[in-house]
N, C-alpha and C positions, 0 to 999 in steps of 0.2 A: 674301389672298395672303400679306401680311406677318403677320398673324396666325397663319396656318400654319406660317410659318417660326419664328416666336417660340416656337411651341408645341414645336417639334423640338428648338429650340435650348436652351429649359428643361428639357424632358423627357430628351434626351439624357446628360447627365451622371449623372442617376439611374439610368437603365437600363444606363450603362456601369459603375457601381459595381455595381450588382447582378449585371449579368453577369459583372465580372470574380471576385466572390466565388464564384459558380456556376463559372467556369471553372478555379478551382483543383483542381476534380475530387475532394474529399475527400467520400466519402458521408455522408449524415446518420446512417447506422449508426456509423460513428466517434465521433462527438459523443455519440451515445446511449450507446453502451458505457462511455466513460469517464466519462459523467455518471452510468451506474449503478454503476459503481465507486466514485464519490465517495458514492453514497446508502448504499451497504454499510457504509462506513467510518463515515460519520457515524452510521448506524442501531446499528452495534456498539458505539461507544464511548459512545453513547447508552445503549444497553442495559445495559452495564456500570456506568454511572453511576446507572440506574434501580435496578438490583439493590442497589448501595451505599446509596441514599437511600431507597427506598419498599420494596424486597423483591418485595412481590406485583406478578405482571404478569399478562396474560392473552396469548391468542393474537393479538389484534388491539390489543394496546399501542402507544402512538405508535413506540418504537424499532423495533418489530417490523414496522411498517407501513413504515417508512423501509427496512428491508432488503428486504422483499419487493416494495416498489416498484423497488428495483435490479434484483431477479430478473426482475419483470416486463417491466421496459424492456428488459434485455438478452436475455431471451427472445424478446418480440415482435419487437423489430427485427432480431433475427438469424433468426428465421424468416421474417419479410418478405423479408430478402435472399436466404435460401436459395430461397424460392419465385420471388422475382422473376428471379435468375438463372437457375434451373430452366427456367421457362417464358416467359420473356421476355428473357433475356440473350443477348447476342451471342456468337459464336462465340469471339471473343477473352476475353471475360469467363468463359467456361466454360473455356478452356485455363489461366486463372490461377485457377481454382477447384479443391477437392478433390471428387472422384466418390465418392458412398457408395450404398449400398443398388441400386447399378445404375440408379438413376434420378436422384436429386437431385445439385445442384451447391452447393458453399459454400466460403466462405474457411475456413482453419483457425480463425482466431479466432471465426468465427460458430458453429463446432461447439463450441468449447470454452464459449461462453457458454450455449448451448443447453443442454448437458449440466449446467452449474453451474446454470442457472435450475431444472431439473428436480429436481437435487438438494436445492437451497434450500425449494424449494415443498413436496417430499416430508418434509424434517425439520420443517415446521411443525406438523402434526397430530401427529407422532412426539413431537415437544418439549412438546406440551400433554398429551399423553397421560401423558410421563414425569412432568411436574409434578403431575398429578393422583394419579399412583399413589406417587410417591417423594418428592413434597415440593418444597422448594426446593433448586436446584443448590448444591452447595458447591466446585465446580470448574469452570473455564472449560471444559475440555473432557470434558463429559458426553457419552456416546454420541450424543444427537439434536443436541448443539452440535457434535461432530466431524464429523457429517454435514453439518449448515450451514456449517461452517467450509471443508470441503472445497469446497463447493457454491461459496461466496463467492470461495474462491482461485481457484477455475475459471474463474469469470466475469472476475477482475481479470486472470488469466493471458490469457484471451481478447481483453480489451481490449489488453494490450500487445502480442499476438501480431499482431491486427488493424491496430493503427498501424504496428507493424514491417514488415508485409507490403507497406504502400503506401509506406513510406519507402525500402525495398529495391527498390521498382519504378520508382523515380524516373527512371531512363534510358528506360523505357518509356512515359511519359507525354509525350503530344504538346501542348507547351505553349510559348509563348513563352520566352524566357530568364528575364525579369522575372518572370513569373507561377510560373515553375517553382521559383525561388529562394524565392519567398513561401510556396507552398506545402510546400516542404522544411523552412523555417525553423517552420512552422506544424506539421508534422509530428514534427519534434525535440522541438518543446515538448510536444507531446500525450504523446510517448512518455516522457520523464521525469515528466509529472504520472502518468500510468498506474503507471509504475514505481514512485513515491513510494507512491502510494496502497497498492500490495501490499506495499511495505515497512512500511507502518503496520500493515497486518493482519499480516505477520508478528511485528511487535513485541507487538503485542496479544494473540496466540495465546501467546508465550513470556513474556508480562508477569509470569507468578507467580515467574519465577526472574530477573528483569530490573528490580526494583523497587529503590528506594532502599535498601534493608535489606540488598539483594543484592551492592551495589558494590564491597564488600571482601571478598566470597568469589571463590575462582580459577573457579567454576563459572560466574559472571558473565561471565568474559573467554573461558572456552571456549566455551560455548554463543553467546555473542554474536558471538565473533570469527569463529568456525564459520560461523554464519548470514550474517552480514552481509558478510563477503567473498565468500562464494558468489556471493549476488545482486548485489552492487556490481560485481563484477569482470565478470559477466557482463552488467549493464545498460551498465557503461562500455565494453566491448568491442563490444558490438552497436549503440550508438548512435553518430550521427555529430556529436553535441556535443563540445566540448574538454573541458567539466568536468562530465559526465554524471552520474557517481557523487555528486559534491558536490550538484547541483542537484536530485538524486532525494532525498538525505538533507534538502535544504532544503525541499522538498515536505512531506515527512513530519514535520517539525518544526514547520512552519507550521499543518497540519491539527491536529495534537495540541494545540499552544499554543492555536489560536484555539477548538477545543470545550473546552478546560479553562478558558477565560477566559468562553465565553457560556454553558455549562451552568450553572454556579453562579449566573447572575442571576435563574434561574427557582425559584419555591417547590417544595419536596417535603418530605414528612414521612414515617416509616416506618408502614408498615402490616402488618408481622409482628413477632412477638416472638421472643426478648426483645430490648427495646430498650435499650441499655446507654449509646449515645451518640445523644443527642436533636439530630437535625438539622432544619434549617428550609429548607434548599433543596439543590438537587443538587450532589452530591459531585463534585469534578472528578477525571478520570482521571490516570494517570501523567504528571508532566512529561516531555516527550520526552529521549531519551538524546543526548547532544553527538555524534552521528555524522558531522557535517558536517564535524568535523576530520579523524578518521581516514580519512574517506572522501577528503579532499584526497590523501592518499598515493597512493590507487590510480589516482586520474587523472594524478598527477605520474609516477608510475612507468610508466605506460603509454605515456605521450607523450615522457617523456625518456630511456626503453631500448626504443624501439619497435622496433628491430632485434633485439635479446635475443629467444632462445624463451622460449615459455611456463613452463617449469619455472625459469629463471632469474626472470622475473618474478614469479612465487609466492614464490621464495626471497626475493624484495625486498619486495614487498607485505605479506606475512604478519608478519613481524616488526616492521615500521614501524607497521602499522595497530595490532598489539596495544599497541607503545609509546605510541603517540598515545593511543590508547582509554584505556589506564591512566593516562596523566600528565592527561588532562581529565577522566576521569569518577571515579577515586579521589578527587582533593578536592571535586570538585563533589558527589560524596555526602556530604562532611563537611559542606560548604556547606547542604545541604538538611536536615540535621539541626538548623541553628541557627536562632534567632528570626527572622534575616533573611530566609527562606525562608517563613515562615509569613505568606502573603499572596496577593492575587489572582493575581501574576504566576506564583509558582513552586507555589502550592495545596497545599503540604504540611501543612497542617490539615486537610484531607481524611482522613475516617475512617469506616470502615463502621459503620452504624449498631448492629450486632450485637457489636462490638468494645468492650472496656472503653476509655474515653477517657484513663484514669489508668495504662494499662499504663507500666512504668519504661522500656521500650525502645521507646515511641511515636517518640522524637526522640533516640534514640542507638543505638548499634550493641552488641547482646550479645557477649561473648565468643566464643562461637559463629558469629557471623556475619563474623568477621573472620580471615582468612589471614594468618600470619605466619612469619617464618624459613624454613624449609626447604619448608614446605607451599607458602608461596607462590610460592618459586622454582619449584619441581617442577610446580606449577599453572600458573604463567604460560608454563612451557616446553611443557607439553601443549598449551596454548591456542594457541601459535607453529605446532607440529606440526599440530594439527588446521585452522589457519588455511591452512597451507601446501598442504594437500591439498584443502581445498576452495575455495580460490583458483584451484589449477590446475584443478578442476571447472568453476567458474565461467567461467574464459577459454574451457576448451572447448566449454562450453554458448553461451557468449557466440559463438563462432566458428558454431557452428549456427546460432544465431539470425540472424547476418548473410546467410545464405543462405535466410532463409526468404521467399517471395515469393507465397504463397498465402494 
């Protein structure tokens, strides 16, 4: 009798902890899609580093497998969720889902993940054929890479929407107050993590116009200001975190810095010619932009002027964002050209094996890379104008995202 009671006493805390975790009612599907988004980002940056360091790759190279793993995980778990809700789901689950083809039920996020997985896996043989026919890609956005990028971003957006729907349905969850609060905090964290992965993808796709050699061009601020204010305004508006835009940029910076520090630890040698720059290890990708500083202005304006209309918020956010972005990124670009940045932290000694390592502007700005005088002023004014419009669109999109519950 005493042994039985003791066993119950010992087992009870373990069972209670396990049941507490389960009672948070966060489906495994959510963890899987966020992890799939991470696999995609890691695989993509690794693949760029592979092309910079080795050149030759195949359909089943390690970076490709990492990306395909993300597609398989997102597609499999999303497909399972669709089948589970359709054939074994409760009436309540079906009410919280989107019906399609007259038979199936699914969350909106799962549908995006499934579509993205199909696009990614379809692009794989297309990319292999492209390489065999036309040789090495000279740009990031070749036709097969464009299909791949659309698929990857669709999966990542699916992860964002999946977490967002659960966050927005918090009142519909029957949980004790303490567990409900813990669940909400976890969902808020997952949301900005998923958004940070999406922001990383956006930066990688536009990196040809966002490198350190572009930081003194007005196009750098027009493109960057327009894209980042749109996404970060939407994330800040739809998230329930106080500093959502700032946290999202922190995730973006962390993932790129970690990959920039880890990949060069592994050996690599070029296997395609011409080899002008002999490398012995993986070349790091770009050091992340200092977006965490202008992102602070978005969070500050949205909370300091919460009662203002969205146009007024956009008129405040856009110039502040561009001013802070310029104030930190322009001098940081100068710093990245100095010998102090040629180390493992900033990785500016990274250089594609096919480029001449003695190029005179490897660590300097060529005259055509620097905007001055009236060109600089007009370019920055255009950047502010574009950012006003994209911020307003981002706030509008963020308001729609607040209503997502399926």
